[in-house]
C-alpha positions in Angstrom: 89.0 31.9 -48.1 88.9 34.8 -50.3 91.3 38.1 -50.6 88.4 40.0 -50.4 87.2 38.0 -47.0 90.6 38.5 -45.8 90.3 42.4 -46.3 87.2 42.8 -45.1 88.2 41.1 -41.8 91.2 43.1 -41.5 89.1 46.0 -42.3 86.5 45.1 -39.6 89.5 44.0 -36.9 91.2 47.5 -37.6 87.8 49.5 -37.0 87.1 47.5 -33.7 90.8 48.3 -32.7 90.3 51.9 -33.5 86.9 52.0 -31.4 88.5 50.6 -28.6 91.3 52.8 -28.3 89.1 55.9 -28.5 86.8 54.3 -25.8 89.6 53.6 -23.8 90.9 57.1 -24.2 87.6 58.8 -23.2 87.4 56.6 -20.1 91.1 57.8 -19.5 90.0 61.6 -19.8 86.9 61.0 -17.8 88.8 59.3 -14.7 91.5 61.9 -15.1 88.8 64.8 -14.9 87.2 62.8 -12.0 90.9 62.6 -10.4 91.5 66.3 -10.4 88.1 67.3 -9.3 88.7 65.0 -6.3 92.2 66.6 -5.6 90.7 70.0 -6.2 87.8 69.3 -3.3 90.4 67.8 -1.0 92.7 70.4 -1.6 89.6 72.9 -1.0 88.7 71.3 2.1 92.4 70.7 3.6 92.4 74.8 3.5 89.2 75.4 5.0 90.4 72.9 8.0 93.6 74.6 8.1 92.3 78.2 8.4 89.7 76.6 10.7 92.2 75.7 12.7 94.6 78.5 12.4 91.6 80.5 13.6 90.8 78.4 16.5 94.5 78.6 17.3 94.6 81.9 17.4 91.4 82.3 19.7 92.7 80.0 22.1 96.1 82.0 22.2 94.6 85.1 22.6 92.3 83.8 25.4 95.1 82.5 27.3 97.0 86.1 26.6 94.0 87.8 28.1 94.4 85.6 31.2 98.0 85.8 31.7 98.2 89.6 31.1 95.0 89.6 33.7 96.7 87.6 36.3 100.1 89.4 36.1 98.1 92.6 36.4 96.5 91.2 39.9 100.0 90.2 40.8 101.6 93.2 40.1 98.9 95.1 42.0 98.7 92.6 45.0 102.7 93.6 44.8 102.5 97.1 44.5 99.9 97.0 47.4 102.3 94.9 49.7 105.1 97.4 48.6 102.8 100.5 49.6 102.2 98.8 53.0 105.7 97.7 53.9 106.7 101.4 52.6 104.0 102.8 55.2 105.4 100.5 58.0 109.2 101.2 57.7 108.0 105.2 58.0 106.0 104.1 60.9 108.9 102.4 62.0 111.6 104.8 61.4 109.5 107.8 63.5 109.2 105.1 66.3 113.2 104.7 66.0 113.4 108.4 65.7 111.5 109.2 68.7 113.2 106.6 70.6 116.9 108.1 69.6 115.6 111.4 70.9 114.4 109.9 74.2 118.0 108.2 74.7 119.7 111.3 73.7 117.8 113.3 76.3 118.2 110.4 79.1 121.9 110.4 78.1 122.1 114.1 79.0 120.3 113.5 82.0 122.6 110.7 83.2 125.6 113.1 82.2 124.4 115.7 84.1 123.6 113.2 87.5 127.2 111.7 86.9 128.8 115.3 87.2 126.6 115.9 90.0 127.4 112.5 91.7 131.2 113.3 91.2 130.9 116.8 92.9 129.2 114.9 95.9 131.8 112.0 96.0 134.8 114.9 96.2 133.2 116.8 98.9 132.7 113.7 101.0 136.3 112.5 100.4 137.4 115.9 101.9 134.8 115.6 104.7 136.1 112.0 105.2 139.6 112.9 105.3 138.9 116.1 108.0 137.2 113.5 110.0 140.0 111.1 109.7 142.7 114.1 110.7 140.4 115.1 113.9 140.1 111.6 115.1 143.9 111.0 114.8 144.1 114.3 116.8 141.6 113.2 119.6 143.4 109.8 119.7 146.8 111.6 120.2 145.4 113.7 122.8 143.8 110.4 124.9 147.1 108.8 124.4 149.0 111.6 126.2 146.4 111.9 129.1 146.6 107.9 129.5 150.1 107.5 129.0 149.0 104.6 126.9 149.0 103.7 123.1 145.4 103.1 121.5 146.9 99.3 120.9 147.7 98.7 124.8 144.3 100.2 125.7 142.5 98.1 123.7 144.4 94.9 124.3 143.9 95.5 128.0 140.0 96.1 127.7 139.6 93.0 125.6 141.2 90.9 128.0 139.1 92.4 131.0 136.0 92.0 128.8 136.8 88.5 127.6 137.8 87.1 131.4 134.4 88.5 132.8 132.4 86.9 129.6 134.2 83.7 130.1 133.5 83.4 133.7 129.6 84.3 133.0 129.2 82.2 130.6 130.6 79.5 132.3 128.4 79.9 135.1 125.2 79.9 132.8 125.8 77.6 131.0 126.4 75.1 133.9 123.5 76.0 135.5 121.4 75.9 132.2 122.6 72.3 132.0 121.8 71.4 135.7 118.2 73.0 135.4 117.7 70.8 131.8 119.0 67.6 133.2 116.4 67.9 136.2 113.4 69.3 134.3 113.7 68.1 130.6 112.8 64.4 130.9 110.1 65.2 133.3 108.8 67.9 131.1 109.2 65.9 127.9 107.2 63.0 129.4 104.2 65.8 130.8 104.3 67.0 126.7 104.2 63.6 125.2 101.5 62.1 127.5 99.2 65.2 127.1 99.4 64.7 123.2 98.9 61.3 123.4 95.7 62.1 125.6 94.5 64.8 123.5 94.5 62.7 120.4 93.7 59.0 119.3 94.0 57.6 116.0 92.7 54.5 115.0 94.7 51.8 113.1 93.6 48.8 110.6 96.0 46.0 109.3 96.2 46.4 105.2 95.3 43.3 103.2 96.9 42.8 100.0 93.5 41.6 98.4 90.2 42.9 97.1 86.9 40.7 97.0 84.5 41.4 94.2 81.0 40.1 94.2 79.4 38.4 91.2 75.9 38.1 90.1 76.1 34.7 89.1 79.1 32.2 88.6 78.4 32.4 84.9 80.0 35.2 85.0 83.2 33.6 85.7 83.2 32.3 82.6 82.9 35.5 81.1 85.4 37.1 83.0 87.8 34.3 81.8 87.1 34.8 78.4 87.7 32.6 75.3 91.1 30.6 76.0 91.8 33.1 79.0 92.1 36.1 76.6 90.1 38.3 78.9 91.5 37.4 82.2 95.1 37.5 80.6 94.1 41.2 79.4 92.7 42.4 82.5 96.0 41.3 84.3 98.5 42.6 82.0 96.7 46.3 81.8 96.4 46.2 85.8 99.2 44.3 87.2 96.8 42.8 89.2 96.3 38.8 89.5 92.5 37.6 89.1 92.1 34.6 91.2 88.9 32.5 90.2 88.3 29.7 92.5 85.5 27.7 94.1 84.2 30.8 96.0 80.5 31.4 95.1 79.7 34.4 93.5 83.2 36.5 94.1 86.8 36.8 92.8 89.6 37.7 94.2 91.9 40.5 93.1 95.6 40.3 94.7 98.6 42.6 94.2 100.7 44.4 96.8 100.0 48.1 95.0 96.9 49.3 96.9 96.5 52.0 93.5 96.3 49.6 90.9 94.3 46.7 93.3 91.7 49.6 93.6 91.8 50.6 90.0 91.3 47.0 89.0 88.6 46.3 91.6 86.6 49.5 90.4 87.4 48.4 86.7 86.0 44.9 87.4 82.8 46.1 89.2 82.2 48.4 86.2 82.7 45.6 83.4 80.5 43.3 85.6 77.7 45.8 85.6 78.1 46.6 82.1 78.1 43.1 80.4 80.4 43.8 77.9 84.0 42.0 78.7 86.2 41.8 76.0 90.0 43.2 75.6 89.1 46.4 74.0 86.6 47.2 76.7 88.9 46.3 79.3 91.4 48.9 78.1 88.8 51.2 77.9 87.5 51.0 81.4 91.0 50.4 83.0 91.6 53.9 81.2 88.6 55.6 82.8 89.4 54.2 86.1 92.7 55.8 85.8 91.3 59.0 85.0 89.4 58.9 87.8 91.9 57.8 90.4 94.1 60.9 89.4 91.5 63.0 90.4 90.8 61.2 93.3 94.2 61.5 94.5 94.1 65.1 94.1 91.1 65.7 96.4 92.3 63.0 99.1 95.5 65.2 99.5 93.2 68.4 99.9 91.2 66.6 102.5 93.8 65.6 104.4 95.2 69.1 104.7 91.5 70.2 105.7 91.7 67.5 108.5 95.0 68.5 109.6 94.1 71.8 109.8 96.5 73.1 107.8 96.6 75.8 105.4 95.7 75.2 101.4 98.9 73.4 99.7 100.2 73.5 96.4 98.2 71.5 94.0 101.5 69.3 93.0 102.0 68.7 96.9 98.2 67.9 97.6 98.6 65.2 94.7 101.9 63.8 96.0 100.0 63.8 99.6 96.9 62.3 98.0 99.3 59.1 96.5 100.1 58.4 100.3 96.7 57.2 100.7 97.6 54.4 99.1 101.1 53.6 100.3 101.4 51.7 103.9 104.8 51.6 106.0 104.6 48.2 108.1 101.0 47.7 107.3 99.9 51.3 108.6 98.7 53.7 106.0 101.4 56.7 105.3 98.6 59.4 105.1 96.6 58.4 108.1 100.1 58.4 110.0 101.1 62.2 108.6 97.7 63.1 109.7 98.6 61.9 113.3 101.9 63.1 113.1 100.7 66.8 112.4 98.1 66.8 115.3 100.7 65.3 117.8 103.3 68.1 116.1 100.9 70.7 116.8 99.9 69.6 120.5 103.4 69.4 121.5 104.0 72.9 119.8 101.3 74.3 121.5 102.5 73.2 125.3 105.9 74.7 124.2 104.8 78.2 123.0 105.8 77.3 119.1 104.2 78.0 116.4 101.0 75.6 116.2 100.4 76.0 112.1 103.9 75.6 111.4 104.4 72.5 113.4 101.5 70.7 112.1 102.5 71.6 108.4 105.7 70.2 109.0 103.9 66.8 110.4 101.5 66.2 107.6 104.5 66.9 105.0 107.0 65.0 106.8 106.7 61.7 104.9 105.7 63.0 101.3 109.3 61.6 99.9 107.7 58.5 100.1 105.0 59.2 97.5 108.0 59.5 95.1 109.9 56.5 96.4 110.0 54.6 92.4 111.1 58.3 90.9 113.7 59.7 92.8 116.5 57.7 94.6 117.7 58.8 97.8 116.1 58.8 101.5 112.4 59.8 101.5 113.4 62.7 104.0 115.7 64.2 101.6 113.7 63.5 98.8 110.6 65.4 100.2 112.7 68.2 101.7 114.0 68.7 97.6 110.6 68.2 96.6 109.2 70.9 98.9 111.9 73.3 98.1 111.1 73.2 94.3 107.8 74.4 95.4 108.5 77.3 97.3 107.6 76.0 101.1 109.2 77.8 103.8 113.1 77.0 105.2 111.6 76.0 108.2 109.4 73.1 107.1 111.9 71.8 104.5 114.6 71.6 107.6 111.8 70.0 109.9 111.0 67.5 106.8 114.8 66.5 106.1 116.2 66.1 109.4 112.8 64.1 111.2 115.3 61.0 111.0 118.7 63.4 111.6 119.9 62.5 108.3 120.5 66.6 108.3 121.4 68.4 111.6 118.1 70.4 113.2 117.9 73.9 112.6 114.9 74.5 114.7 112.4 73.1 116.8 110.0 71.6 114.3 112.5 68.8 113.0 112.8 67.5 117.3 108.9 67.7 117.1 108.4 65.7 113.9 110.8 63.1 115.2 109.2 63.0 118.3 105.6 62.3 116.4 106.9 60.2 114.0 108.4 57.9 117.0 105.0 58.5 119.1 102.7 57.1 115.9 104.8 54.3 114.9 105.2 52.7 118.0 101.7 53.0 119.2 100.4 49.2 119.7 98.8 47.9 116.5 100.2 50.5 114.4 102.8 48.5 112.1 103.6 44.9 111.2 107.1 44.4 110.3 105.9 41.2 107.8 103.9 43.5 105.6 106.9 45.8 105.1 109.3 43.0 104.2 107.0 41.4 101.9 106.2 44.4 100.1 109.9 45.6 99.9 110.2 42.2 98.2 108.0 42.9 95.9 109.3 46.3 94.6 112.7 44.7 94.6 111.3 42.3 91.9 109.8 45.0 89.6 112.9 47.2 90.1 115.3 44.6 89.3 113.1 44.1 86.0 113.2 47.6 85.4 116.8 47.8 85.1 117.3 46.2 82.2 116.9 48.0 78.7 113.7 47.6 76.6 111.6 46.8 79.6 108.4 49.0 79.5 106.6 47.8 82.6 107.1 45.1 84.9 104.5 43.6 87.6 105.1 41.2 90.5 101.9 38.9 90.7 100.9 35.7 92.8 101.9 37.3 95.9 105.7 37.4 94.2 105.7 33.9 93.1 105.7 35.5 89.3 107.2 38.5 87.9 105.6 39.8 84.1 107.6 41.6 82.3 106.2 44.1 79.3 109.1 44.6 76.9 109.2 47.1 73.9 108.8 45.0 70.9 110.8 47.5 68.4 113.6 47.0 70.7 114.3 43.3 71.7 113.2 40.4 69.4 112.0 37.1 70.3 115.7 36.0 71.0 116.4 38.9 73.1 113.0 38.4 75.3 114.7 34.7 76.3 117.9 36.3 77.1 116.1 38.3 79.1 114.0 35.7 81.2 117.1 34.1 81.9 118.9 37.3 82.6 116.6 38.4 85.2 116.1 35.0 87.1 119.8 34.8 87.5 119.9 38.6 88.9 117.0 37.2 91.3 118.9 34.2 92.7 121.7 36.3 93.3 120.3 39.4 95.0 117.0 38.5 96.7 116.1 35.8 99.4 112.6 34.1 99.0 110.5 31.2 99.4 110.1 28.6 96.9 110.5 29.5 93.2 109.6 32.6 91.2 108.6 32.4 87.8 109.7 35.2 85.4 106.9 35.6 82.1 108.7 38.2 79.4 105.4 38.9 77.3 106.3 40.8 73.8 103.2 42.0 71.7 103.1 43.9 68.7 99.6 45.9 67.7 98.4 47.2 64.8 95.6 49.4 64.8 94.2 51.5 61.9 90.7 53.0 61.4 87.9 52.8 58.5 86.7 56.0 57.9 
């Protein structure tokens, strides 16, 4: 290669590098210009966004400030109104207090004036009393001079003479009264009792402890029992009555010693059979409805008993307690019918003796009302009934007649004696009472009472004619192990305290129910 060629190549190479440098320089300037323009555009956009955000924040702050100021103004206005109303009330009360103070001041002045007048009158009375005392002493001195005796001696002599004469008269009178009473009392008592019994005759029926419910068909027995016996168990748990399903065609037997429970169970069973829907929830609903109706029936029964006995209207609580006696029996005798009979007998005997017939009838009707509360209050039924009547404002003569008809308190009037006689007459009539029924009912009541005495027991029912005791416990107070111990304790208690044939089964039921409603 020649030098000229080398020089030409170098020159071409230098020109190419210069051109490339110039190109890149221009490219750099163009890029810088573009970047500067973009930067300016971004700054301008940021400035505009910042101004918009600032404006929006100012508007929002202004709006919130206006809203807060309006709320504050309304609150201040409301407070001003309340203050104004309070100020008006205070002014009004100040006026009332001022008037009362004026009235009190006037009354105080009147009382002070009356006190002064009373003081003057008292002074005048003291002077008159002193004058009278002096006159009495002067007169006594004159009498002592005339009789040659002191006042003490004269009084002693007079009292001795009067006492001697009164003792002699009293002795003669008492002896004569006793002789006449002995000769006439027995004859008169027999006459009065005979007349009363002849004029009143009551019917007596022997009460049973079972009730039979007719069925539409034998297939209804299966529905009463329910799947795995859940329906019959629920019915027995709610009512406390045993349901006996045997081979008797088209009938089931309800067994229970408490006649109120038995009647509730009978009516509930009849309604369930007519309705056809027999399940635990429906059973509880029907039994609750029958219980409410039974409460109304008890009150109406008490009022009807007062009407039948010819007694003036009773207090509603007394009428309800009297109605409960319709379902109680003493030695198989219906207690309410017994009370009505005693009421009539007392009225007839009071008429023969010339006493108050209405009061005698009222005392006879209410004499056994304490038996309606035998499970609620401890004590003899005569005392319990008398206390119950006293709380409800009965007259003292009726209260004493009820309390004393078994001679537990002294007789203060003749009505207690009449009630005792009428009670004995009604109870001793042929066919009126049976000893075995009372013993049976008492044993069942003792069974239930033993279970109720333990803590945690909610209800207790003696079923199967006293061969089984079912005890419902509160699940929040006793767990399963405590329920087992309770069953053993009750069994030992029954063995120690009661006499009974065969054996008694104790069933302790602990059940937890969780109920919610989807709305």
